[in-house]
NUMARFI-881917 format. One record per residue (C-alpha): residue number from 1; residue in three letters; x, y, z. Coordinates in nm, 2 decimals. Example, Ala and Ser with C-alpha at 12.3 -4.5 7.8 and 13.67 -1.06 7.14 Angstrom:
2
+-----+------+--------+--------+--------+
! pos ! code !      x !      y !      z !
+-----+------+--------+--------+--------+
!   1 !  ALA !   1.23 !  -0.45 !   0.78 !
!   2 !  SER !   1.37 !  -0.11 !   0.71 !
+-----+------+--------+--------+--------+
REM end
This chain:
312
+-----+------+--------+--------+--------+
! pos ! code !      x !      y !      z !
+-----+------+--------+--------+--------+
!   1 !  MET !  -1.89 !   1.37 !  -0.55 !
!   2 !  LEU !  -2.22 !   1.20 !  -0.71 !
!   3 !  GLY !  -2.05 !   1.17 !  -1.04 !
!   4 !  TYR !  -1.76 !   1.00 !  -0.89 !
!   5 !  LEU !  -1.95 !   0.77 !  -0.72 !
!   6 !  THR !  -2.15 !   0.69 !  -1.08 !
!   7 !  GLN !  -1.81 !   0.67 !  -1.27 !
!   8 !  GLN !  -1.66 !   0.40 !  -0.99 !
!   9 !  THR !  -2.01 !   0.17 !  -1.02 !
!  10 !  ILE !  -2.00 !   0.19 !  -1.39 !
!  11 !  SER !  -1.63 !   0.10 !  -1.34 !
!  12 !  PHE !  -1.72 !  -0.19 !  -1.11 !
!  13 !  VAL !  -1.95 !  -0.33 !  -1.28 !
!  14 !  ILE !  -1.77 !  -0.37 !  -1.59 !
!  15 !  THR !  -1.46 !  -0.48 !  -1.45 !
!  16 !  LEU !  -1.66 !  -0.79 !  -1.27 !
!  17 !  PHE !  -1.83 !  -0.89 !  -1.57 !
!  18 !  LEU !  -1.48 !  -0.88 !  -1.71 !
!  19 !  VAL !  -1.30 !  -1.10 !  -1.49 !
!  20 !  LEU !  -1.56 !  -1.38 !  -1.44 !
!  21 !  THR !  -1.61 !  -1.38 !  -1.80 !
!  22 !  LEU !  -1.24 !  -1.45 !  -1.82 !
!  23 !  VAL !  -1.24 !  -1.70 !  -1.53 !
!  24 !  PHE !  -1.53 !  -1.87 !  -1.64 !
!  25 !  PHE !  -1.41 !  -1.94 !  -1.98 !
!  26 !  GLY !  -1.00 !  -1.95 !  -1.84 !
!  27 !  VAL !  -1.10 !  -2.26 !  -1.59 !
!  28 !  ARG !  -1.29 !  -2.47 !  -1.87 !
!  29 !  ALA !  -1.01 !  -2.40 !  -2.13 !
!  30 !  LEU !  -0.79 !  -2.59 !  -1.87 !
!  31 !  PRO !  -0.72 !  -2.98 !  -1.97 !
!  32 !  GLY !  -0.91 !  -3.22 !  -1.76 !
!  33 !  ASP !  -1.28 !  -3.29 !  -1.71 !
!  34 !  PRO !  -1.49 !  -3.26 !  -1.36 !
!  35 !  ALA !  -1.70 !  -3.51 !  -1.47 !
!  36 !  THR !  -1.43 !  -3.77 !  -1.54 !
!  37 !  ILE !  -1.26 !  -3.68 !  -1.21 !
!  38 !  ARG !  -1.59 !  -3.74 !  -1.03 !
!  39 !  GLY !  -1.67 !  -4.06 !  -1.21 !
!  40 !  GLY !  -1.34 !  -4.22 !  -1.17 !
!  41 !  LEU !  -1.11 !  -4.41 !  -1.37 !
!  42 !  ASP !  -1.37 !  -4.71 !  -1.41 !
!  43 !  ALA !  -1.67 !  -4.51 !  -1.51 !
!  44 !  SER !  -1.82 !  -4.54 !  -1.86 !
!  45 !  GLN !  -1.87 !  -4.29 !  -2.09 !
!  46 !  GLU !  -2.27 !  -4.31 !  -2.02 !
!  47 !  GLU !  -2.17 !  -4.22 !  -1.65 !
!  48 !  ILE !  -1.97 !  -3.99 !  -1.73 !
!  49 !  GLN !  -2.21 !  -3.83 !  -1.96 !
!  50 !  LEU !  -2.48 !  -3.89 !  -1.66 !
!  51 !  ILE !  -2.26 !  -3.67 !  -1.40 !
!  52 !  ARG !  -2.17 !  -3.39 !  -1.66 !
!  53 !  LYS !  -2.55 !  -3.35 !  -1.70 !
!  54 !  SER !  -2.61 !  -3.33 !  -1.33 !
!  55 !  LEU !  -2.34 !  -3.10 !  -1.27 !
!  56 !  GLY !  -2.47 !  -2.88 !  -1.59 !
!  57 !  LEU !  -2.18 !  -2.90 !  -1.81 !
!  58 !  ALA !  -2.37 !  -3.10 !  -2.09 !
!  59 !  GLY !  -2.48 !  -2.82 !  -2.26 !
!  60 !  PRO !  -2.30 !  -2.56 !  -2.49 !
!  61 !  LEU !  -2.07 !  -2.33 !  -2.35 !
!  62 !  VAL !  -2.30 !  -2.02 !  -2.41 !
!  63 !  GLN !  -2.58 !  -2.19 !  -2.24 !
!  64 !  GLN !  -2.37 !  -2.28 !  -1.90 !
!  65 !  PHE !  -2.23 !  -1.90 !  -1.94 !
!  66 !  GLY !  -2.61 !  -1.81 !  -1.94 !
!  67 !  ASP !  -2.71 !  -2.02 !  -1.65 !
!  68 !  TYR !  -2.42 !  -1.93 !  -1.47 !
!  69 !  TRP !  -2.50 !  -1.55 !  -1.50 !
!  70 !  ALA !  -2.84 !  -1.61 !  -1.40 !
!  71 !  SER !  -2.77 !  -1.80 !  -1.09 !
!  72 !  LEU !  -2.55 !  -1.51 !  -1.01 !
!  73 !  ALA !  -2.81 !  -1.24 !  -1.03 !
!  74 !  ARG !  -3.01 !  -1.47 !  -0.79 !
!  75 !  GLY !  -2.72 !  -1.44 !  -0.53 !
!  76 !  ASP !  -2.66 !  -1.84 !  -0.60 !
!  77 !  LEU !  -2.27 !  -1.92 !  -0.63 !
!  78 !  GLY !  -2.37 !  -2.27 !  -0.71 !
!  79 !  ARG !  -2.23 !  -2.62 !  -0.57 !
!  80 !  SER !  -1.88 !  -2.76 !  -0.54 !
!  81 !  ILE !  -1.83 !  -3.03 !  -0.78 !
!  82 !  ARG !  -1.58 !  -3.17 !  -0.48 !
!  83 !  GLU !  -1.74 !  -3.11 !  -0.21 !
!  84 !  GLN !  -2.11 !  -3.16 !  -0.30 !
!  85 !  ARG !  -2.21 !  -2.84 !  -0.09 !
!  86 !  GLY !  -2.30 !  -2.50 !  -0.15 !
!  87 !  VAL !  -2.01 !  -2.24 !  -0.23 !
!  88 !  SER !  -2.15 !  -1.97 !  -0.02 !
!  89 !  ARG !  -2.12 !  -2.26 !   0.29 !
!  90 !  ILE !  -1.76 !  -2.31 !   0.20 !
!  91 !  LEU !  -1.65 !  -1.93 !   0.13 !
!  92 !  SER !  -1.80 !  -1.83 !   0.50 !
!  93 !  GLU !  -1.57 !  -2.13 !   0.66 !
!  94 !  ARG !  -1.26 !  -2.04 !   0.42 !
!  95 !  LEU !  -1.26 !  -1.65 !   0.43 !
!  96 !  PRO !  -1.23 !  -1.62 !   0.82 !
!  97 !  VAL !  -0.88 !  -1.78 !   0.80 !
!  98 !  THR !  -0.79 !  -1.58 !   0.51 !
!  99 !  LEU !  -0.88 !  -1.24 !   0.67 !
! 100 !  ARG !  -0.72 !  -1.32 !   0.97 !
! 101 !  LEU !  -0.41 !  -1.38 !   0.83 !
! 102 !  ALA !  -0.44 !  -1.07 !   0.59 !
! 103 !  SER !  -0.55 !  -0.84 !   0.88 !
! 104 !  MET !  -0.22 !  -0.97 !   1.09 !
! 105 !  ALA !   0.01 !  -0.91 !   0.79 !
! 106 !  PHE !  -0.15 !  -0.59 !   0.69 !
! 107 !  ALA !  -0.11 !  -0.42 !   1.02 !
! 108 !  LEU !   0.26 !  -0.57 !   1.09 !
! 109 !  SER !   0.32 !  -0.42 !   0.72 !
! 110 !  LEU !   0.18 !  -0.08 !   0.77 !
! 111 !  VAL !   0.36 !  -0.04 !   1.14 !
! 112 !  VAL !   0.70 !  -0.17 !   1.04 !
! 113 !  GLY !   0.70 !  -0.01 !   0.68 !
! 114 !  VAL !   0.57 !   0.32 !   0.75 !
! 115 !  GLY !   0.72 !   0.35 !   1.07 !
! 116 !  LEU !   1.12 !   0.26 !   0.88 !
! 117 !  GLY !   0.99 !   0.51 !   0.62 !
! 118 !  VAL !   0.97 !   0.80 !   0.88 !
! 119 !  VAL !   1.32 !   0.73 !   1.03 !
! 120 !  ALA !   1.46 !   0.70 !   0.73 !
! 121 !  ALA !   1.29 !   1.02 !   0.56 !
! 122 !  PHE !   1.46 !   1.22 !   0.88 !
! 123 !  ARG !   1.75 !   1.06 !   0.89 !
! 124 !  GLN !   1.84 !   1.11 !   0.58 !
! 125 !  ASN !   2.20 !   0.93 !   0.44 !
! 126 !  GLY !   2.25 !   0.83 !   0.83 !
! 127 !  ALA !   2.36 !   0.50 !   0.93 !
! 128 !  GLY !   1.97 !   0.43 !   1.01 !
! 129 !  ASP !   1.88 !   0.54 !   0.66 !
! 130 !  ARG !   2.12 !   0.34 !   0.48 !
! 131 !  LEU !   2.08 !   0.01 !   0.73 !
! 132 !  ILE !   1.66 !   0.05 !   0.65 !
! 133 !  LEU !   1.71 !   0.08 !   0.29 !
! 134 !  GLY !   1.93 !  -0.22 !   0.27 !
! 135 !  TYR !   1.66 !  -0.38 !   0.46 !
! 136 !  THR !   1.43 !  -0.28 !   0.16 !
! 137 !  THR !   1.66 !  -0.42 !  -0.11 !
! 138 !  VAL !   1.67 !  -0.75 !   0.08 !
! 139 !  GLY !   1.29 !  -0.76 !   0.17 !
! 140 !  LEU !   1.17 !  -0.69 !  -0.19 !
! 141 !  ALA !   1.41 !  -0.95 !  -0.36 !
! 142 !  LEU !   1.31 !  -1.25 !  -0.10 !
! 143 !  PRO !   1.05 !  -1.50 !  -0.27 !
! 144 !  GLU !   0.76 !  -1.56 !  -0.02 !
! 145 !  PHE !   0.78 !  -1.93 !  -0.04 !
! 146 !  TRP !   1.16 !  -1.95 !   0.05 !
! 147 !  LEU !   1.11 !  -1.68 !   0.33 !
! 148 !  GLY !   0.83 !  -1.91 !   0.46 !
! 149 !  PHE !   1.05 !  -2.20 !   0.51 !
! 150 !  LEU !   1.31 !  -1.97 !   0.61 !
! 151 !  LEU !   1.10 !  -1.89 !   0.92 !
! 152 !  ILE !   0.98 !  -2.22 !   0.97 !
! 153 !  LEU !   1.31 !  -2.34 !   0.99 !
! 154 !  LEU !   1.44 !  -2.10 !   1.24 !
! 155 !  PHE !   1.13 !  -2.01 !   1.49 !
! 156 !  ALA !   0.95 !  -2.36 !   1.44 !
! 157 !  VAL !   1.23 !  -2.59 !   1.39 !
! 158 !  GLU !   1.53 !  -2.46 !   1.58 !
! 159 !  LEU !   1.38 !  -2.23 !   1.85 !
! 160 !  ARG !   1.02 !  -2.44 !   1.89 !
! 161 !  TRP !   0.84 !  -2.08 !   1.95 !
! 162 !  PHE !   0.52 !  -2.17 !   1.68 !
! 163 !  PRO !   0.44 !  -2.49 !   1.52 !
! 164 !  LEU !   0.55 !  -2.60 !   1.20 !
! 165 !  ILE !   0.22 !  -2.61 !   1.02 !
! 166 !  GLY !  -0.16 !  -2.61 !   1.12 !
! 167 !  TYR !  -0.42 !  -2.38 !   1.23 !
! 168 !  SER !  -0.67 !  -2.36 !   1.51 !
! 169 !  ALA !  -1.02 !  -2.24 !   1.51 !
! 170 !  ASP !  -0.99 !  -2.12 !   1.90 !
! 171 !  PRO !  -1.11 !  -1.77 !   1.83 !
! 172 !  THR !  -0.87 !  -1.61 !   2.11 !
! 173 !  PHE !  -0.59 !  -1.37 !   2.04 !
! 174 !  GLY !  -0.32 !  -1.62 !   2.18 !
! 175 !  SER !  -0.44 !  -1.87 !   1.92 !
! 176 !  PHE !  -0.45 !  -1.65 !   1.65 !
! 177 !  LEU !  -0.10 !  -1.51 !   1.76 !
! 178 !  TYR !   0.07 !  -1.88 !   1.75 !
! 179 !  TYR !  -0.04 !  -2.05 !   1.46 !
! 180 !  LEU !  -0.08 !  -1.72 !   1.24 !
! 181 !  PHE !   0.21 !  -1.49 !   1.33 !
! 182 !  LEU !   0.48 !  -1.66 !   1.11 !
! 183 !  PRO !   0.27 !  -1.70 !   0.81 !
! 184 !  ALA !   0.18 !  -1.30 !   0.82 !
! 185 !  LEU !   0.53 !  -1.26 !   0.87 !
! 186 !  THR !   0.61 !  -1.42 !   0.57 !
! 187 !  LEU !   0.35 !  -1.17 !   0.39 !
! 188 !  ALA !   0.44 !  -0.83 !   0.58 !
! 189 !  ILE !   0.83 !  -0.86 !   0.54 !
! 190 !  PRO !   0.82 !  -0.76 !   0.14 !
! 191 !  ARG !   0.52 !  -0.52 !   0.18 !
! 192 !  ALA !   0.67 !  -0.37 !   0.46 !
! 193 !  ALA !   0.99 !  -0.32 !   0.26 !
! 194 !  GLN !   0.78 !  -0.14 !  -0.02 !
! 195 !  LEU !   0.60 !   0.06 !   0.23 !
! 196 !  ALA !   0.90 !   0.17 !   0.38 !
! 197 !  ARG !   1.05 !   0.30 !   0.02 !
! 198 !  LEU !   0.76 !   0.49 !  -0.10 !
! 199 !  SER !   0.68 !   0.63 !   0.25 !
! 200 !  ARG !   1.05 !   0.74 !   0.25 !
! 201 !  ALA !   1.01 !   0.88 !  -0.09 !
! 202 !  LEU !   0.72 !   1.09 !  -0.01 !
! 203 !  LEU !   0.83 !   1.22 !   0.31 !
! 204 !  LEU !   1.14 !   1.37 !   0.16 !
! 205 !  GLU !   0.93 !   1.51 !  -0.12 !
! 206 !  GLU !   0.75 !   1.68 !   0.13 !
! 207 !  ARG !   1.03 !   1.77 !   0.33 !
! 208 !  ARG !   1.12 !   2.00 !   0.03 !
! 209 !  SER !   0.81 !   2.21 !   0.04 !
! 210 !  ASP !   0.82 !   2.59 !   0.07 !
! 211 !  TYR !   0.63 !   2.57 !   0.38 !
! 212 !  VAL !   0.86 !   2.32 !   0.53 !
! 213 !  ARG !   1.21 !   2.54 !   0.43 !
! 214 !  THR !   1.05 !   2.85 !   0.56 !
! 215 !  ALA !   0.96 !   2.65 !   0.93 !
! 216 !  ARG !   1.33 !   2.48 !   0.91 !
! 217 !  SER !   1.48 !   2.87 !   0.88 !
! 218 !  LYS !   1.28 !   2.99 !   1.15 !
! 219 !  GLY !   1.45 !   2.72 !   1.36 !
! 220 !  VAL !   1.10 !   2.49 !   1.42 !
! 221 !  ARG !   1.21 !   2.15 !   1.47 !
! 222 !  SER !   0.90 !   2.05 !   1.70 !
! 223 !  LEU !   0.72 !   1.71 !   1.62 !
! 224 !  ALA !   0.43 !   1.94 !   1.51 !
! 225 !  LEU !   0.62 !   2.02 !   1.22 !
! 226 !  VAL !   0.71 !   1.63 !   1.17 !
! 227 !  ARG !   0.31 !   1.58 !   1.20 !
! 228 !  HIS !   0.22 !   1.84 !   0.93 !
! 229 !  VAL !   0.45 !   1.67 !   0.69 !
! 230 !  ALA !   0.32 !   1.30 !   0.77 !
! 231 !  ALA !  -0.03 !   1.44 !   0.77 !
! 232 !  ASN !   0.03 !   1.59 !   0.41 !
! 233 !  ALA !   0.23 !   1.29 !   0.27 !
! 234 !  LEU !  -0.06 !   1.06 !   0.35 !
! 235 !  PRO !  -0.29 !   1.10 !   0.09 !
! 236 !  GLY !   0.01 !   0.99 !  -0.16 !
! 237 !  LEU !   0.04 !   0.66 !   0.08 !
! 238 !  LEU !  -0.37 !   0.57 !   0.03 !
! 239 !  PRO !  -0.34 !   0.40 !  -0.33 !
! 240 !  LEU !  -0.03 !   0.17 !  -0.23 !
! 241 !  LEU !  -0.20 !   0.07 !   0.09 !
! 242 !  ALA !  -0.52 !  -0.05 !  -0.07 !
! 243 !  LEU !  -0.31 !  -0.24 !  -0.34 !
! 244 !  GLU !  -0.12 !  -0.38 !  -0.10 !
! 245 !  LEU !  -0.43 !  -0.49 !   0.15 !
! 246 !  GLY !  -0.58 !  -0.62 !  -0.20 !
! 247 !  GLY !  -0.25 !  -0.79 !  -0.28 !
! 248 !  LEU !  -0.26 !  -0.98 !   0.04 !
! 249 !  LEU !  -0.58 !  -1.21 !  -0.08 !
! 250 !  THR !  -0.37 !  -1.32 !  -0.41 !
! 251 !  GLY !  -0.04 !  -1.35 !  -0.16 !
! 252 !  THR !  -0.21 !  -1.56 !   0.07 !
! 253 !  ILE !  -0.25 !  -1.87 !  -0.19 !
! 254 !  VAL !   0.14 !  -1.92 !  -0.16 !
! 255 !  VAL !   0.15 !  -1.89 !   0.25 !
! 256 !  GLU !  -0.12 !  -2.07 !   0.33 !
! 257 !  GLN !   0.00 !  -2.36 !   0.10 !
! 258 !  VAL !   0.35 !  -2.33 !   0.28 !
! 259 !  PHE !   0.19 !  -2.32 !   0.61 !
! 260 !  GLY !  -0.09 !  -2.57 !   0.53 !
! 261 !  LEU !  -0.39 !  -2.31 !   0.64 !
! 262 !  PRO !  -0.72 !  -2.39 !   0.56 !
! 263 !  GLY !  -0.77 !  -2.02 !   0.39 !
! 264 !  LEU !  -0.90 !  -1.90 !   0.05 !
! 265 !  GLY !  -0.58 !  -1.97 !  -0.10 !
! 266 !  LEU !  -0.54 !  -2.32 !  -0.02 !
! 267 !  THR !  -0.89 !  -2.40 !  -0.14 !
! 268 !  ILE !  -0.87 !  -2.25 !  -0.50 !
! 269 !  LEU !  -0.57 !  -2.44 !  -0.54 !
! 270 !  GLY !  -0.79 !  -2.77 !  -0.47 !
! 271 !  ALA !  -1.02 !  -2.64 !  -0.67 !
! 272 !  ILE !  -0.83 !  -2.56 !  -0.96 !
! 273 !  SER !  -0.64 !  -2.88 !  -0.95 !
! 274 !  ALA !  -1.00 !  -3.11 !  -0.91 !
! 275 !  ARG !  -1.16 !  -2.86 !  -1.17 !
! 276 !  ASP !  -1.41 !  -2.75 !  -0.95 !
! 277 !  TYR !  -1.54 !  -2.48 !  -1.17 !
! 278 !  PRO !  -1.79 !  -2.35 !  -0.88 !
! 279 !  VAL !  -1.56 !  -2.28 !  -0.61 !
! 280 !  VAL !  -1.30 !  -2.14 !  -0.85 !
! 281 !  GLN !  -1.56 !  -1.86 !  -0.98 !
! 282 !  GLY !  -1.69 !  -1.81 !  -0.67 !
! 283 !  ILE !  -1.35 !  -1.73 !  -0.45 !
! 284 !  THR !  -1.27 !  -1.49 !  -0.77 !
! 285 !  VAL !  -1.63 !  -1.32 !  -0.71 !
! 286 !  LEU !  -1.52 !  -1.26 !  -0.37 !
! 287 !  ALA !  -1.16 !  -1.11 !  -0.43 !
! 288 !  VAL !  -1.30 !  -0.88 !  -0.70 !
! 289 !  VAL !  -1.58 !  -0.74 !  -0.48 !
! 290 !  ILE !  -1.32 !  -0.74 !  -0.19 !
! 291 !  TYR !  -1.04 !  -0.55 !  -0.40 !
! 292 !  MET !  -1.28 !  -0.32 !  -0.58 !
! 293 !  ALA !  -1.44 !  -0.22 !  -0.22 !
! 294 !  ILE !  -1.08 !  -0.14 !  -0.09 !
! 295 !  ASN !  -0.96 !   0.07 !  -0.38 !
! 296 !  TRP !  -1.29 !   0.24 !  -0.41 !
! 297 !  LEU !  -1.27 !   0.34 !   0.01 !
! 298 !  ALA !  -0.90 !   0.40 !  -0.07 !
! 299 !  ASP !  -1.02 !   0.68 !  -0.32 !
! 300 !  LEU !  -1.26 !   0.82 !  -0.11 !
! 301 !  GLY !  -0.98 !   0.83 !   0.18 !
! 302 !  GLN !  -0.77 !   1.02 !  -0.07 !
! 303 !  LEU !  -1.03 !   1.27 !  -0.17 !
! 304 !  ILE !  -1.13 !   1.36 !   0.21 !
! 305 !  ALA !  -0.78 !   1.37 !   0.36 !
! 306 !  ASP !  -0.64 !   1.59 !   0.06 !
! 307 !  PRO !  -0.96 !   1.86 !  -0.05 !
! 308 !  ARG !  -0.74 !   1.99 !  -0.36 !
! 309 !  LEU !  -0.83 !   1.67 !  -0.54 !
! 310 !  ARG !  -1.21 !   1.70 !  -0.52 !
! 311 !  TYR !  -1.17 !   2.08 !  -0.76 !
! 312 !  GLN !  -0.94 !   1.85 !  -1.02 !
+-----+------+--------+--------+--------+
REM end
């Protein structure tokens, strides 16, 4: 177990360094200069040079890269060029919106996806199985932005059950449900379809195991057998759950734009268009850390759920 944790820690450090290096040079390769954007059209070259110097962008790229990592080592994510305040402060304001949206979408996709997968596996080739497979095909084919607009048209414009766009900071469950249900449903529909397909396949494979055939030949049809099959298939599902949860962080970029939610997705789009390098880099650091932590927990959960993996 110690060797596994050491390997995961080294992998995390290398991945973080590579991703942040790519993002650092990638955003600076984009056309446009943040000093020019901030100075405006009437700013002279001398004024733009002063702004560039005040932002720490006047030196060579290698020097900026070293300064960036020195700040990161001190736990300082820098100051936003556009908003002129700390990136940590901006992230602390926007992260809760994205986390609430991602949590609700994940809960919906988990309950619906795994539930449909179980029904389809234990009703193989029946009408319910074919209906669920049809849903998964359509659900995986629908683009999220198109699905979001369709849900807005149906539930917000026609039925008026939910708001068109917007978000309230009211921390009550009713407020979350009112403002975040449609965005969460938009994210959950394709992910639930994917989870349904995978859980169905895992359960069907498990049902072909020797112990299941033996139990069924003896006439066992109880819920206990279903629980055993589901428990043995669970370790294979954990990596996909981790990928889906991590993928929700990037999936929110489009959905937050469609529904006008002030989360990390909308923030990073605005930061890219304004060439706000510190905000782009800060959100990337946060996303990589969360994504790696989720995958680490999934691997650990897989080891706990399936003791055979500890000896491989």
